[in-house]
N, C-alpha and C positions, 0 to 999 in steps of 0.2 A: 220061741227061736233059740236056736243053737249058739254056742260058744266059738263055731267055726268063721274064719274069715272070710268074707265074702269075696267072690272073684271077678274081675270084668274081662270081657274079651276086646282083645285089640284090634286093630283093623287089619292086622295081618294074621289074624287066626290063633296068636298064643293068648295066654290068658296070665294075669297078674292081680295078686292079693290086692284088695283094696286098702287096707292098712298094713302098714309098714314102718320100719324105726331108720331115723336117720342119725348119721352120726357127722353132722355139720359142727364145727368146733369142739368136737370129741379130742380130747389129748391123746396123741399116738402112744403114749406109754400106757393110756389106761382104756384103749379100744378094746383090747382083746378080752378082758374082764367085762367091760361093758355090752359089748357084741354077745359073749356067753351068757350073761344075763337075760339079754332080750331073746335070745334064742329059749332059753329054759324056760321064761314066762309065756313064750307061744309065737312069737314072730318069726314069720320065716320068709318075708321080704326086707333086704338091707340094703339101704340108699347110701352108697359114698362116692368119693369124687378124687381125682387126681391131687387137686389143690387141697383136699383136706390134710394131705400129709399122714392118713391112716389106714391106707388100703392093705397094708402088709398084717395091721392088727386086726383088721377084719377077715383077712386071709387066715392067718393063725387062729382064730375062734371058730371058722369054718372048718379047718384041717382038723381041730380037736373035739369037734362035733361028730356025735354018731347019726346025724341027720342025714338023711340021703340026699345026695346033690338035686335029683329030680323035685325034691319037696322044697327047693330053697329058689328065690329070686333075688338075684344079684344085679344091683344096678351100678355104674360109675361114668366117669364125666370126663370130657376133653377139655384142656383149659385153655384158655384163650392164646396163648403165648406158642400153642402147639398147633394151631390152626393151620391148614394147607394141606396138601394132598400127603406127600411122604412123611411130613412132620406127625400128622394124625397118624398115620400107621404105625409110626414109631411109639407114639404116644400110648397108643392101645396094646401094645405088645408089652409095653413097660407095665401098664395097668394089670393086664393078665398076670404077670410074672408076681408082681408084687401080692395081688389077690390069690396066688396059687392055684389058679383056675384053666381051664382049658377054653373054655367060654363064659360069657356073661350072659345074663338074661335082657340085659338093655343097658345100650350106651347111648350117652347123650352128649350133643354140644351144649357146654355149659352156659354159655353167653353168645349172644350174637356178635358180640364185639365189631359194629357197624363201621366203625372209624378204620378198622384193619381190612374190610371188603373180602375177606375169606370164608366166611358162613357156607356160600352156595358151594364153592369147590371143597369144603371141609366137608360137607353134606357129601357129596359123590364119592368121598373116600369111606365115609360111614356107609353108602350104599355096598360097595366093594366089600367091605369087613361083614356086613349082613349076608351078602351073598356066599361069603367062606363059612359061615355057619358059627363064627366065634363070636357073634353077638346075635341072638334071636331075633332081638328086635332092635330097633333104633329109632330114636327121638330127638328132641330139643330140649332147652331149657332158657327159660326168660325171653321167648320169642314174642314179639308184638305182631301186629296183622301184618304189617308190611315185609317183615322178615319172612313170615310165613307164604306169603304170596309169592314171594322171590323164589322160595325153595320149590312150589309145588308148580310155579312156572317153567322153572329152568333144570328139574330133576324129575326123575322117575319114581320115587318111592316118596307116599306122602308120610308124615313123621306119626310115630305110633301114639305119642304123647308128646305134651309140651308142659314142663315143670315149670311153674311160676309161683311168685309170691301171692297168696291167696289165704284170707281170712275174714271175718264178716264187715271189718271195715274198707276192706280193699279186697273188692271180688272180680274186678277185670272183667266187668261183662262184656267188653267188645271182644276181648281176645277169646273168652270161653265160648260166647255165641260162633265166634268164625270157626274155632278149633272143632265144636260140635257139629256143625254145619258140615266140615270136611273129614269126621269120622276120627278125629283127634282127641284122645282121652287128655282130660287134665289131672295133674297133679299139683298139690298145693303144698309149697313149700313154707315154712312160718307159719303153720295151721292156726295157732294158737295167739298169734301176733307179737310171738317173740317177747311177750312182756313189757312191751314198747307203748301200749295203752292199756287202760283199764277195761280191758274187755270183760273179765269176771265178774265186774261190778256193774255190768249193764243191767238194767232192772228185768229185760225179757230172759237174758241168759240165768239171772238168780232165781228168777221166778220157775224157769223150766227145770232147773236143777232141785230145786225145793219139791216140786210135783212130781218128780220122778224117783227122789232119793239118791240124786247121783251129785257128782261135783261139776262146777262149771266146766272144766276142762273136759269131763265125760260127754258134756251137753254140746259144747263146740265140735267134738268129735263126731258125734252122732250127726249134727248138723252136716258136716263134711261128708260123711257116708251116704246120708239120705239124699243128699243134692248130686251125688255123682260123681264126688271128687275121689280120687286117690291120695291119702296122704301119710305122712310119716312124722309122727311128733317124735322129739328126742326128750332122752332125760338120762342124766348120770346115775340116779337112784333108782334101785330094782323097785322099790315100793310106787314109784311115780309110773314106771313102766308098766307095772301091774294093773295100775289103777286106768291108763290109757287103753289098756288092751282089753279091758272089762265094759265092754260098750254093745254087747251084743244079747243083752236081756232087757232091753227096753226099746221104744220108738217115740221119736217127736210125734207130735200132731202137725197137721197141716198148717195151723194157725201159728205154733210154734216155731216151724220152719219159717213161715213168711215174716213173723215178727223180727227174727234174728236175721234175715236177710235183708231186712229194712235199716239195718245198721250200718249199710253202705256209704262211704262219705268219701270215696277215693283217697283212702288214708294209708297210702304207702309208706310202709316204716324202714325200708332200705333202698338199695340203690335203683334208680331207672336204669333199663336195659341198654338205651342209647350213650349212658355215660361210663359203662364198663367195657374197658377195650384193653 
């Protein structure tokens, strides 16, 4: 195996690095340093969002990097209070300006915010943004099956990705099954469970780590990669970033993958999509 990050092909023909770096809850004052570290480690896929408040820090790291723009994959997201046609256009322009970019590789609706009733209208705005070329691909985040069904029924473009909370205890099997049936790639946020349950102490994870001479975190990252998820673990520490990236020199067995998958217990550790508006 090589140390290069595998890519997946989205339903619009563009490719996406399967392993990226997320900046959720990264201090805006520390973002430039942290993203610079991630780029130096080898990450080329950076996932941010308007609500994180650190798009400018991401942009500064990109501007100071010598990495060619075509070698980077940058994602940001539309926040709930900016949903709606003109508001979405304005929010997107603000994100581009903060990032210092003329386009992003992926733009997502951050949450369906169903109580607001604007996610279909907002998606139509994203379709126009994609047509303009300023977002190469468009997708959604935290969408459940009814939200995806509404988009597919009432709009022209099927989302390229659905970014959802996904880790061994909460695999969202109904959502992932529906998405894959419709050519929607799954991105996993909180892929290591955000430290909110003892995932690394699970015997099957610990045994696989010992068998491969790897850490428990590396084993879970391999599980995501081998099950087809796109993921972006986060860390403020360069040594942990490097550890999370060092996952391309081993493979889990089918038995190990199956045993980790058997940890599913509907163990959501964050907000339910219907409750974030």
